[in-house]
N, C-alpha and C positions, 0 to 999 in steps of 0.2 A: 299465432298471429295469422290473420286472414292472408291468403295467397296474393290478393290484390295489393295489400299493403306491403308485403314482402317484395313484390315486383317493383313497386315505387321506391322502396328502400334500396333495392339492388341498383336501380338506375342512378340514384343519388350517390351511393357509395362508389360506384364505377366512375361517375363523371365528375363528382365534386365531394370528396370525402370530408372536408371540413364542415360542410353543411349538414351531413349526416351526424356528425358529432354534436352539432348545435341543436338538433331535434330533441325535444323531450320524449319521455317514454310514450306519452299519449300521441305526440307528433309522429313517432315511428309507427304507431299502431293505426293511424288514420288513413283512410282511403275513400274513394268515391265508388259506391257500390254500382254494379251493373244491374240495378234494380229498376224500379218504376221510372225514375227520372231519366236514367240513361237510355232505357228502352224506348220511352216516349219521345226523347229527343231524336233517336234514330228513325222512329216511326214518322216524325214530323217531316223528315226529309224524303222518306220513301213511300209512306202509306198514302197513295193518291186516291184510292178507291174508298176505303173505310179505315178509320182510325179509332180503335176501341182501346186506347192505352191509358191516357192521363185521366185523372179523376175530375173532369169538369163536365158540365152539360152544354150541349150545343143546339143551336137552331139554324137551319140553313147552312151557310158557309162560316158563320161566326159563333162566338160564345153566347149562351143564353144570358140575359140580364133583365133587370127590372126597370121599366121606363121611369119610375119615380126616383131612381138613383141616376140613370143615364142623363136625365135632364140637366144635372149639375156638371156633367162631363161632356157637354155638347161638342167641344173642339178636340176631344180625344177619341180616336177610333176604338170601339169596343175590343178589338184584338190587342190593343196596347194597354189595356187596363185590367180586364177581368181574368184572363188566363194567368197561370203561374209564370213568372219570369224564370229563365234558366238559372241553375244553382249558382253560377259564377256571375250572374247578372246579364242585363240586356247587351248583346254584342255591340250594337250601335253606340250605346252610352259608354261602354268600356273603350272603344276605339276613339271616341270623341274626347274622353278624359285623358287618354294618352297624348293626343294632340295638344291638349291644354297644358299638360305637364311640360312637354317640349317647348311650347311657346313661353311659358312663364319661367322656365328654368334653363337658360342657355347652357349652363354647365352640364346638363344631361345630354346635350346633342353629341352624338357619337358614342354615347355610353350604351351598354347592354342593360336592359331592365325589363321586368316582366310586364305583361298586359295587366292593368289594374283590374282587381276583382272587387265586385260590388259587395258592400257590407251593409248591415242595418244600422247605419250611423257609425261615428268614430269609436264610441265605446265598444260596440260589437267588434270592430276591427282590432282594437287593443286586446280584447278578450281572445280573438282568434290568434293573435300573435302569441299571447300567453299559452294557449292550448298547444301550439306547435313547438314553442321554443323555451318555455319556462316551466320549472318544476321544483319540487321540494329540495332544498339543498343549494339551489342557485342563488346568486347574489344579484340584486338589481340596484344599480347606482342612479340616484336622482339628486338634484340640488335640494337644499333645505326649504326652498319655496316650490312646492309641487302640488298638483291637483290631487285631492284626497282619494279620488276614485282609483288611482294607481295602486294604493294600499289594498283596497278591496279586490281588485282585479288580479294582481300578481302576488300579494301577500296572502290574503284570506282564501281566495280561490285556488291558487297554484302553489302556495306554501313557500314562496321565495323569501329571502332575507333582504331588508332594505338597508342600504348605507348611504349617507348623505354627506354633502360638502357645502360650505357657504356659497350661495349663488353669486354674491357680489363681493369684490374687494373693497378696501376702504376708499378707493377712488370711484366707486360705483361703476366698475367695469366687470365683465364676466370673469369669474375666478378660475382662470385656466390652471393655475398652479394647484388650486384646491382639487380640481377635477383630476389632474395628473396624479396627485398624491393618493387620492382614494382609489383610482383605478389600478395604480401600481400595487397598492396594499392588497387589493383583491386578487390581482394577477399573481401575487406571491403565494396565494393559498389555493387558488382554483385554476383550472385549464380552460374555464369559460366564464365570461362576464357579460351581463346584460346592462346596457345603459339606455336611459330614456332622455331624449333630447326634444324639448318642447319650446318652440319659438314661433310666434309670440308666446311668451311664458304665461301660463295660468298659475298663480294669481297675479303676478306683478305687471304684466304687459310689456315685458322687456324682450327685445330681439337683439341678437348679437350683431356685431360688425363683420365685414368680410374678413378682416384680420383675425378676429376671434374665432370665426368658423374655421379658417385654415389651421389655427393652432389646435382646435379641438380634434380636427381630422388627423393632424400629425400625432397627437397623443394616442389616438385609436390605432392608427397604422403602426406606430412604435410598439404598442401592446401586442398587436398581432405578430409583429416580427419576432417577439419573444416566445412565440409558440402558443399564445393564449387565443382562444376563439372569442370573438366579440359579436354579440347580437346587438345591433344599434336600432332601437325602436324610435322612429322619428314621428312625433305627434305634431302634425301640421294643421291642427284644427282651425287656427285663425290665420292661415296663410293669406297673404295679399293685403292684409289690413295694416299697412306700413305707413308711418307718419313722418319719418325723418329720412332725408336723402342719404345720410352717411351709413345707415344700417344696411344689413344684408337683405335684399329684396328677392332672394331665392331660397329654396329649401336646402339645408345642409345635406339632404339626400343626394344632390348632385355631386358633392364632394366625396361621399362615402361609397356610392355605388361603384363597384369594380376596383375599389382602392386596394384590396388585398384578398388573397384566397381565404384567409381566416376571418374575414369580416362579412357579415350578412346585414345589409341595410334593409329595414322594413319601414316603408313610408305609409303612414295613416293620414288621410285627408278626406275632403269631401265638401259638398255644397252646404252642409249644415250651417256653418258660421259664414263661410265665403259668399254664398248666395242668399243668406238670410232665410233659409227654409228649415228651421230648427225641428219642426214637428214632422217633416218628411222622412226622417231617419234613413238617410242614404249616405254612405261613405264608400271609401275605397281602401284596399290594402294592395301595396305594390312592392315587389321584391327586387333588390338590386344585389347581385352576387359578385364575388371576386372569383378569380381563376377562370379557366377556359370552360366554355359551355356552348353547345350547339342548339340549345333550346329544350333538351330533354329534362334538365333539372328544373327549369322554370315550369314545365308542363307537369312534372311530378309534384312540385310544391302546390301548383294550382289545384290538382286533384285532391291533395291532402286537405287543402283549405276548403274545397268544395264538400269534402266529407265532413269537416267540422261544421260547416253551415248547414248541410243536409241534416246532421244528427242533432243540431241545436234549434234552428228556426225554420228549416226546410228551404225556403227561398225568401228573398227580400221583396219589398212592395214593388210590383210591376207598375202600378199607376204612378207612384212617385218618381220612378226612374224615367218613365215616358215624359212626365211634365218637366223634369229637370233637363232632359235631352232637348226638348223643344225650347226651353228657356235659354240655355247656353248656346243654342244654335241660331237664336234670333239675331237679326241685324241690329237690334236695339240693346242687346245684352251688355256690351262693353260700356256704352254711354250710361246706361242706368246703373250699372255697377260702380262706375267711377263717381257718379253723383252721390251715391250712398256712402262710399268710402270717404269722399270729401266732407260729408257731414260729420262722420265720426272723427276725422282729422280736426275739424274746427272745435269739436267738443274736447278733444285731447288738449289742443292748444289753449283753450279757455281754462281747463283745469290747471295747466302749468302757470298761466297768467295769475290765476287766483292764488295759488299756493306760493307765489313769490312774496306775498304780503308778509312783512316781518312780524306782524302780530301773531302769526301761527307758530313762530319759531320755538316757543317754549312749550308748545303743545304736542308737536309731532315733527317727524321728518318723513318726506316722501321717497319711497324707493324709486329708482329710475324707471321710466316707462316711455315707450316710443311706438307702440303698436297694439293691435288687439282690441279687447273690450274693457280691460281692467287697469287699475292702478292700486297700489297699497300704501297705507300710512303706517309708520312705525310710531306708536304712541309713547310719550315720555312720562306721563304722570298717572295714567289710568289703564286698566287692563281692557283688552279688546272685547271680551265677552261682556264685561260690565257696560262698556259703551254701547255695544250692540243692543243689549236689552233696554237700556235707558232710552236710546234713540227710537226704538220701536214702540215702547210703552208710552212715552211722553209726546213724541213728535210724529209718530206714524211713519218713520223713516227706516227702511230696511237696509242693512249692510251685512257683511259676512266676517265673523271674527276668525282670524287664522293665527295659530300659535298663541302665545300669551299676550303679546303686545301689538300684534299686527291686525289691521282691518282692511279687507278688500272692498273696493268700491267699483261698481260697474258703471263707469261713466258713459258707456254706450247707451244706457237706458235712461239717461238724464238729459232733458233738452238743454241746449246751450245757454238759453236765457235764464235758466233756473240754477245753473251750476254755482254761481257766487252765493246765492241764498242757501244752497245745500251745505257748502262748507262753513258758512257762517253759523248755521244751525248745529252742525257737528261740533264746532269750537265751543258753542254755548253749552252744549251737553257735557263736553269735557270739563269745562269750568265748573259746572254744577256738581259733577262727580268728585272734583278736587276738594270741595268744601267739607 
């Protein structure tokens, strides 16, 4: 093992032994090398006369660039787009995102958590969490309605076993008892368990209530009390897109950060969905540890994460980070964001209104949804894949088949005035397949 990795491991072992036990073998081996990036970062601070470190070209006091490209970036200073961003991300953006987390999540105030580290989108953040904390032989717990990419990220890439529980009870509430049962089952076999908590949920668009969140946290804390290490990966990709007053308008990260020495909360979020910048590919990974820590363990985890980033993609897009920083710092940001969320909320309300029509009762049931981009139908008479293909081939309508009987519908991409026609066409297609 590299001495730099061992040095980080020694810090984690001395300061927070449970976190060391939660690291995968790869996570234990990761470190941020004192190579080009580290030496270039040091030179940036001290090399005032000549700086011959980082592999970029310069002209005058700034980076070299082509005017035919810069003309499209007129409001961005060349120094904020062309050079490489630091491995952990643009410092100003990281600090601003931390401020946002505290503003959006009152439960986090007074809690200890790390400075957000920039990732290349949420999927990259999930992959980094897998590299550090998931490996072959581990068990990952998810509800039976989950984003398929989890399987690719943690199953195919990291070799973990998946175990599921029904997301909903017969009352259409979050299945706390099912979650408790499956985590107890795994805890009886393993001394470590990984859970993925995704609200608003993809594919159903369901967000838990504050009461459900507290029950989930209690189950996790109780599991840790039994001597089991819990890695709680919190996928907050659709955070802030909440359409009902009674649901939880905060991340469950606020409840799980610092809850127990054997619980590591890993928050994945970012502007991808929240600020509608899907193609910018910028996200964040933030750690919330239990137990005592003076900052050394957070620093060690940050360096390991930087090592994973460096060895995978080097650094994230500097230009995208700079644009996002300008956007969320704008005096117009909150107003413009609230206007877009209100538009999505009206679409969600329209979907609910349309689905109340009794003529659909024999065709499908709608899973509960109250947030995010999606909702799901549970078909009663035809299979999801058959309906998907028929809708696409005959009507030019795209949907996603999930499991055997479920179809996911992205209502966020359907204009409000066309929603009624959309579902009427889906109903027509179901009836055609029934014949």
